[in-house]
BAMI-530325 format. One record per residue (C-alpha): residue number from 1; residue in three letters; x, y, z. Coordinates in nm, 3 decimals, m for minus. Layout:
<atoms>
+-----+--------+---------+---------+---------+
| num | residu |      px |      py |      pz |
+-----+--------+---------+---------+---------+
| NUM |    ALA |       X |       Y |       Z |
...
+-----+--------+---------+---------+---------+
</atoms>
This chain:
<atoms>
+-----+--------+---------+---------+---------+
| num | residu |      px |      py |      pz |
+-----+--------+---------+---------+---------+
|   1 |    UNK |  11.251 |   2.437 | m13.932 |
|   2 |    UNK |  10.933 |   2.582 | m13.862 |
|   3 |    UNK |  10.574 |   2.567 | m14.017 |
|   4 |    UNK |  10.424 |   2.846 | m14.041 |
|   5 |    UNK |  10.032 |   2.921 | m14.061 |
|   6 |    UNK |   9.854 |   3.139 | m14.226 |
|   7 |    UNK |   9.566 |   3.216 | m14.078 |
|   8 |    UNK |   9.171 |   3.367 | m14.148 |
|   9 |    UNK |   8.878 |   3.289 | m13.964 |
|  10 |    UNK |   8.784 |   3.101 | m14.203 |
|  11 |    UNK |   8.571 |   2.723 | m14.190 |
|  12 |    UNK |   8.924 |   2.585 | m14.380 |
|  13 |    UNK |   9.153 |   2.704 | m14.138 |
|  14 |    UNK |   9.040 |   2.462 | m13.881 |
|  15 |    UNK |   9.120 |   2.082 | m14.187 |
|  16 |    UNK |   9.429 |   2.346 | m14.218 |
|  17 |    UNK |   9.605 |   2.318 | m13.918 |
|  18 |    UNK |   9.507 |   1.908 | m13.921 |
|  19 |    UNK |   9.679 |   1.941 | m14.189 |
|  20 |    UNK |   9.958 |   2.148 | m14.124 |
|  21 |    UNK |   9.967 |   1.986 | m13.770 |
|  22 |    UNK |  10.106 |   1.647 | m13.942 |
|  23 |    UNK |  10.303 |   1.750 | m14.211 |
|  24 |    UNK |  10.502 |   1.919 | m13.859 |
|  25 |    UNK |  10.494 |   1.599 | m13.671 |
|  26 |    UNK |  10.643 |   1.436 | m13.950 |
|  27 |    UNK |  10.903 |   1.662 | m14.002 |
|  28 |    UNK |  10.997 |   1.693 | m13.637 |
|  29 |    UNK |  10.890 |   2.147 | m13.694 |
|  30 |    UNK |  10.737 |   2.337 | m13.418 |
|  31 |    UNK |  10.426 |   2.536 | m13.592 |
|  32 |    UNK |  10.255 |   2.865 | m13.548 |
|  33 |    UNK |   9.993 |   3.060 | m13.693 |
|  34 |    UNK |  10.004 |   3.365 | m13.815 |
|  35 |    UNK |   9.693 |   3.633 | m13.830 |
|  36 |    UNK |   9.749 |   3.894 | m14.064 |
|  37 |    UNK |   9.404 |   4.212 | m13.934 |
|  38 |    UNK |   9.372 |   4.488 | m14.184 |
|  39 |    UNK |   9.378 |   4.711 | m13.877 |
|  40 |    UNK |   9.485 |   4.763 | m13.552 |
|  41 |    UNK |   9.163 |   4.839 | m13.389 |
|  42 |    UNK |   9.045 |   4.445 | m13.591 |
|  43 |    UNK |   9.002 |   4.136 | m13.309 |
|  44 |    UNK |   9.231 |   3.904 | m13.273 |
|  45 |    UNK |   9.204 |   3.554 | m13.371 |
|  46 |    UNK |   9.039 |   3.392 | m13.177 |
|  47 |    UNK |   9.166 |   2.994 | m13.239 |
|  48 |    UNK |   8.888 |   2.647 | m13.230 |
|  49 |    UNK |   8.897 |   2.495 | m12.837 |
|  50 |    UNK |   9.137 |   2.196 | m13.037 |
|  51 |    UNK |   9.414 |   2.435 | m13.092 |
|  52 |    UNK |   9.413 |   2.704 | m12.879 |
|  53 |    UNK |   9.621 |   2.582 | m12.563 |
|  54 |    UNK |   9.828 |   2.431 | m12.882 |
|  55 |    UNK |   9.913 |   2.648 | m13.159 |
|  56 |    UNK |  10.097 |   3.045 | m13.057 |
|  57 |    UNK |   9.991 |   3.308 | m13.292 |
|  58 |    UNK |  10.042 |   3.602 | m13.399 |
|  59 |    UNK |   9.911 |   3.879 | m13.481 |
|  60 |    UNK |  10.011 |   4.167 | m13.747 |
|  61 |    UNK |   9.866 |   4.441 | m13.943 |
|  62 |    UNK |   9.879 |   4.503 | m14.177 |
|  63 |    UNK |   9.815 |   4.337 | m14.634 |
|  64 |    UNK |   9.820 |   3.945 | m14.579 |
|  65 |    UNK |  10.154 |   3.835 | m14.813 |
|  66 |    UNK |  10.433 |   4.092 | m14.712 |
|  67 |    UNK |  10.313 |   4.065 | m14.352 |
|  68 |    UNK |  10.355 |   3.676 | m14.385 |
|  69 |    UNK |  10.711 |   3.702 | m14.529 |
|  70 |    UNK |  10.874 |   3.984 | m14.322 |
|  71 |    UNK |  10.743 |   3.690 | m14.043 |
|  72 |    UNK |  10.807 |   3.359 | m14.230 |
|  73 |    UNK |  11.234 |   3.325 | m14.082 |
|  74 |    UNK |  11.537 |   3.115 | m14.296 |
|  75 |    UNK |  11.469 |   2.783 | m14.368 |
|  76 |    UNK |  11.023 |   2.885 | m14.248 |
|  77 |    UNK |  10.750 |   2.689 | m14.430 |
|  78 |    UNK |  10.448 |   2.860 | m14.491 |
|  79 |    UNK |  10.122 |   2.739 | m14.437 |
|  80 |    UNK |   9.785 |   2.834 | m14.628 |
|  81 |    UNK |   9.443 |   2.736 | m14.815 |
|  82 |    UNK |   9.638 |   2.921 | m15.110 |
|  83 |    UNK |   9.811 |   3.199 | m15.151 |
|  84 |    UNK |  10.122 |   3.262 | m15.340 |
|  85 |    UNK |  10.387 |   3.246 | m15.075 |
|  86 |    UNK |  10.738 |   3.403 | m15.245 |
|  87 |    UNK |  11.064 |   3.175 | m15.252 |
|  88 |    UNK |  10.956 |   2.976 | m14.927 |
|  89 |    UNK |  10.843 |   2.635 | m14.941 |
|  90 |    UNK |  10.426 |   2.663 | m14.993 |
|  91 |    UNK |  10.243 |   2.416 | m14.838 |
|  92 |    UNK |   9.842 |   2.354 | m15.019 |
|  93 |    UNK |   9.554 |   2.211 | m14.870 |
|  94 |    UNK |   9.228 |   2.307 | m15.145 |
|  95 |    UNK |   8.945 |   2.291 | m15.036 |
|  96 |    UNK |   8.836 |   1.841 | m15.115 |
|  97 |    UNK |   9.195 |   1.757 | m15.089 |
|  98 |    UNK |   9.189 |   1.479 | m14.885 |
|  99 |    UNK |   9.320 |   1.606 | m14.543 |
| 100 |    UNK |   9.641 |   1.510 | m14.440 |
| 101 |    UNK |   9.615 |   1.300 | m14.095 |
| 102 |    UNK |   9.920 |   1.109 | m14.073 |
| 103 |    UNK |  10.247 |   1.128 | m14.295 |
| 104 |    UNK |  10.282 |   0.752 | m14.456 |
| 105 |    UNK |  10.322 |   0.785 | m14.869 |
| 106 |    UNK |  10.490 |   1.095 | m15.027 |
| 107 |    UNK |  10.516 |   1.124 | m15.394 |
| 108 |    UNK |  10.740 |   1.265 | m15.524 |
| 109 |    UNK |  10.713 |   1.382 | m15.909 |
| 110 |    UNK |  11.097 |   1.479 | m16.101 |
| 111 |    UNK |  11.146 |   1.537 | m16.477 |
| 112 |    UNK |  11.538 |   1.387 | m16.458 |
| 113 |    UNK |  11.627 |   1.768 | m16.400 |
| 114 |    UNK |  11.877 |   1.879 | m16.095 |
| 115 |    UNK |  11.639 |   2.163 | m16.019 |
| 116 |    UNK |  11.370 |   1.955 | m15.950 |
| 117 |    UNK |  11.576 |   1.736 | m15.740 |
| 118 |    UNK |  11.520 |   2.003 | m15.493 |
| 119 |    UNK |  11.194 |   1.839 | m15.391 |
| 120 |    UNK |  11.318 |   1.512 | m15.354 |
| 121 |    UNK |  11.594 |   1.658 | m15.173 |
| 122 |    UNK |  11.384 |   1.839 | m14.852 |
| 123 |    UNK |  11.170 |   1.516 | m14.900 |
| 124 |    UNK |  11.463 |   1.356 | m14.764 |
| 125 |    UNK |  11.544 |   1.573 | m14.524 |
| 126 |    UNK |  11.163 |   1.647 | m14.322 |
| 127 |    UNK |  11.047 |   1.322 | m14.453 |
| 128 |    UNK |  11.311 |   1.010 | m14.491 |
| 129 |    UNK |  11.185 |   0.795 | m14.187 |
| 130 |    UNK |  11.131 |   0.408 | m14.136 |
| 131 |    UNK |  10.777 |   0.311 | m14.153 |
| 132 |    UNK |  10.712 |   0.574 | m14.533 |
| 133 |    UNK |  10.746 |   0.506 | m14.844 |
| 134 |    UNK |  10.824 |   0.822 | m15.048 |
| 135 |    UNK |  10.791 |   0.743 | m15.377 |
| 136 |    UNK |  10.935 |   0.908 | m15.662 |
| 137 |    UNK |  10.763 |   0.905 | m16.030 |
| 138 |    UNK |  10.949 |   1.003 | m16.319 |
| 139 |    UNK |  10.649 |   1.042 | m16.633 |
| 140 |    UNK |  10.861 |   1.037 | m17.007 |
| 141 |    UNK |  10.766 |   1.266 | m17.220 |
| 142 |    UNK |  10.809 |   1.308 | m17.578 |
| 143 |    UNK |  10.980 |   1.649 | m17.448 |
| 144 |    UNK |  11.299 |   1.682 | m17.285 |
| 145 |    UNK |  11.441 |   1.905 | m16.973 |
| 146 |    UNK |  11.723 |   2.041 | m17.192 |
| 147 |    UNK |  11.908 |   2.124 | m16.764 |
| 148 |    UNK |  12.267 |   2.086 | m16.799 |
| 149 |    UNK |  12.282 |   1.745 | m16.584 |
| 150 |    UNK |  11.944 |   1.642 | m16.667 |
| 151 |    UNK |  11.846 |   1.308 | m16.693 |
| 152 |    UNK |  11.508 |   1.204 | m16.840 |
| 153 |    UNK |  11.369 |   0.846 | m16.899 |
| 154 |    UNK |  11.527 |   0.688 | m17.310 |
| 155 |    UNK |  11.193 |   0.776 | m17.548 |
| 156 |    UNK |  11.065 |   0.302 | m17.517 |
| 157 |    UNK |  11.061 |   0.258 | m17.171 |
| 158 |    UNK |  10.691 |   0.199 | m17.305 |
| 159 |    UNK |  10.778 |  m0.069 | m17.442 |
| 160 |    UNK |  10.825 |  m0.351 | m17.295 |
| 161 |    UNK |  11.165 |  m0.500 | m17.426 |
| 162 |    UNK |  11.318 |  m0.175 | m17.381 |
| 163 |    UNK |  11.673 |  m0.272 | m17.130 |
| 164 |    UNK |  11.638 |   0.041 | m16.924 |
| 165 |    UNK |  11.706 |  m0.100 | m16.608 |
| 166 |    UNK |  12.050 |   0.000 | m16.604 |
| 167 |    UNK |  11.905 |   0.461 | m16.628 |
| 168 |    UNK |  11.675 |   0.319 | m16.355 |
| 169 |    UNK |  11.904 |   0.233 | m16.153 |
| 170 |    UNK |  12.111 |   0.539 | m16.203 |
| 171 |    UNK |  11.848 |   0.774 | m16.189 |
| 172 |    UNK |  11.764 |   0.692 | m15.808 |
| 173 |    UNK |  12.140 |   0.692 | m15.701 |
| 174 |    UNK |  12.162 |   1.035 | m15.938 |
| 175 |    UNK |  11.833 |   1.217 | m15.783 |
| 176 |    UNK |  11.630 |   1.023 | m15.535 |
| 177 |    UNK |  11.880 |   0.841 | m15.277 |
| 178 |    UNK |  11.720 |   0.791 | m14.938 |
| 179 |    UNK |  11.947 |   0.771 | m14.623 |
| 180 |    UNK |  11.741 |   0.716 | m14.389 |
| 181 |    UNK |  11.574 |   0.420 | m14.386 |
| 182 |    UNK |  11.237 |   0.476 | m14.551 |
| 183 |    UNK |  11.116 |   0.214 | m14.813 |
| 184 |    UNK |  11.212 |   0.432 | m15.149 |
| 185 |    UNK |  11.147 |   0.368 | m15.463 |
| 186 |    UNK |  11.116 |   0.472 | m15.827 |
| 187 |    UNK |  10.789 |   0.417 | m16.079 |
| 188 |    UNK |  10.812 |   0.531 | m16.445 |
| 189 |    UNK |  10.505 |   0.551 | m16.607 |
| 190 |    UNK |  10.404 |   0.778 | m16.975 |
| 191 |    UNK |  10.161 |   1.037 | m17.138 |
| 192 |    UNK |  10.100 |   1.379 | m16.949 |
| 193 |    UNK |  10.271 |   1.443 | m16.698 |
| 194 |    UNK |  10.022 |   1.624 | m16.444 |
| 195 |    UNK |   9.715 |   1.329 | m16.568 |
| 196 |    UNK |   9.983 |   1.057 | m16.455 |
| 197 |    UNK |  10.072 |   1.231 | m16.132 |
| 198 |    UNK |   9.736 |   1.279 | m16.054 |
| 199 |    UNK |   9.667 |   0.976 | m16.108 |
| 200 |    UNK |   9.929 |   0.760 | m15.899 |
| 201 |    UNK |   9.865 |   0.995 | m15.633 |
| 202 |    UNK |   9.498 |   0.855 | m15.646 |
| 203 |    UNK |   9.579 |   0.480 | m15.656 |
| 204 |    UNK |   9.860 |   0.432 | m15.336 |
| 205 |    UNK |   9.692 |   0.612 | m15.194 |
| 206 |    UNK |   9.933 |   0.929 | m15.134 |
| 207 |    UNK |   9.915 |   1.150 | m14.854 |
| 208 |    UNK |  10.147 |   1.427 | m14.949 |
| 209 |    UNK |  10.255 |   1.588 | m15.287 |
| 210 |    UNK |  10.655 |   1.680 | m15.281 |
| 211 |    UNK |  10.647 |   1.926 | m15.606 |
| 212 |    UNK |  10.936 |   2.189 | m15.776 |
| 213 |    UNK |  10.819 |   2.479 | m15.909 |
| 214 |    UNK |  10.941 |   2.820 | m15.988 |
| 215 |    UNK |  10.782 |   3.050 | m15.741 |
| 216 |    UNK |  10.505 |   3.249 | m16.079 |
| 217 |    UNK |  10.110 |   3.185 | m16.108 |
| 218 |    UNK |  10.065 |   3.417 | m16.352 |
| 219 |    UNK |   9.909 |   3.265 | m16.702 |
| 220 |    UNK |  10.092 |   3.036 | m16.899 |
| 221 |    UNK |  10.357 |   2.973 | m16.645 |
| 222 |    UNK |  10.405 |   2.658 | m16.399 |
| 223 |    UNK |  10.071 |   2.424 | m16.554 |
| 224 |    UNK |  10.157 |   2.133 | m16.406 |
| 225 |    UNK |  10.130 |   2.324 | m16.073 |
| 226 |    UNK |   9.821 |   2.473 | m16.206 |
| 227 |    UNK |   9.651 |   2.101 | m16.252 |
| 228 |    UNK |   9.758 |   1.936 | m15.942 |
| 229 |    UNK |   9.591 |   2.232 | m15.794 |
| 230 |    UNK |   9.304 |   2.129 | m15.917 |
| 231 |    UNK |   9.336 |   1.804 | m15.907 |
| 232 |    UNK |   9.505 |   1.667 | m15.707 |
| 233 |    UNK |   9.320 |   1.432 | m15.467 |
| 234 |    UNK |   9.571 |   1.490 | m15.077 |
| 235 |    UNK |   9.827 |   1.860 | m14.991 |
| 236 |    UNK |  10.070 |   1.981 | m15.257 |
| 237 |    UNK |  10.396 |   2.074 | m15.059 |
| 238 |    UNK |  10.556 |   2.283 | m15.351 |
| 239 |    UNK |  10.838 |   2.309 | m15.350 |
| 240 |    UNK |  11.084 |   2.709 | m15.519 |
| 241 |    UNK |  11.337 |   2.655 | m15.692 |
| 242 |    UNK |  11.549 |   2.858 | m15.950 |
| 243 |    UNK |  11.612 |   2.725 | m16.348 |
| 244 |    UNK |  11.927 |   2.718 | m16.467 |
+-----+--------+---------+---------+---------+
</atoms>
């Protein structure tokens, strides 16, 4: 898998390159940059000295989103500050987030539906290694997913006397198995999912949040993603899914 970094010669690019480099190293991915120019006569990008020798940069001309998607191959991950990346996974570092230096702890929110578990599949394949901890966060709410095969937490999971260990075991086996020896655990909380995810990621602290999303940023869509973009303490890796 490759990590394609969209670069624009803005101050945030250096932090983006550093975080993308740490993510690529953790996942065993190659790293390359893309600079999209408004015209062929525009100047090529000059990387900061710390990255000039290690990050190859492709120059392209045209509309940035179209040029990025044209450059990305199947299985690539696209890293940028904030842009819609179509059907590709999207790595987001907002100014003010804690930059990704090393990947030791990953938070994966799962609502208990098969489509949301796509985030866990990518996390297992890329990041499940010894010395890392993957924390699955399931937030019990009054709203339950209606997707076939879903497995939300019992309604009374917030009450200490409620016996939910069998649910916890089955949920972990179905959605959150980590086969490569990394430390793995599932935590269940009750509340508003975005606030709980932010709280858990801050408390741990997490280095990365891997989240399934529908790939749509328009008004009224993906409200959890909008909140996490504003409030998450660490970078996000958004994994597009198709909800039946």
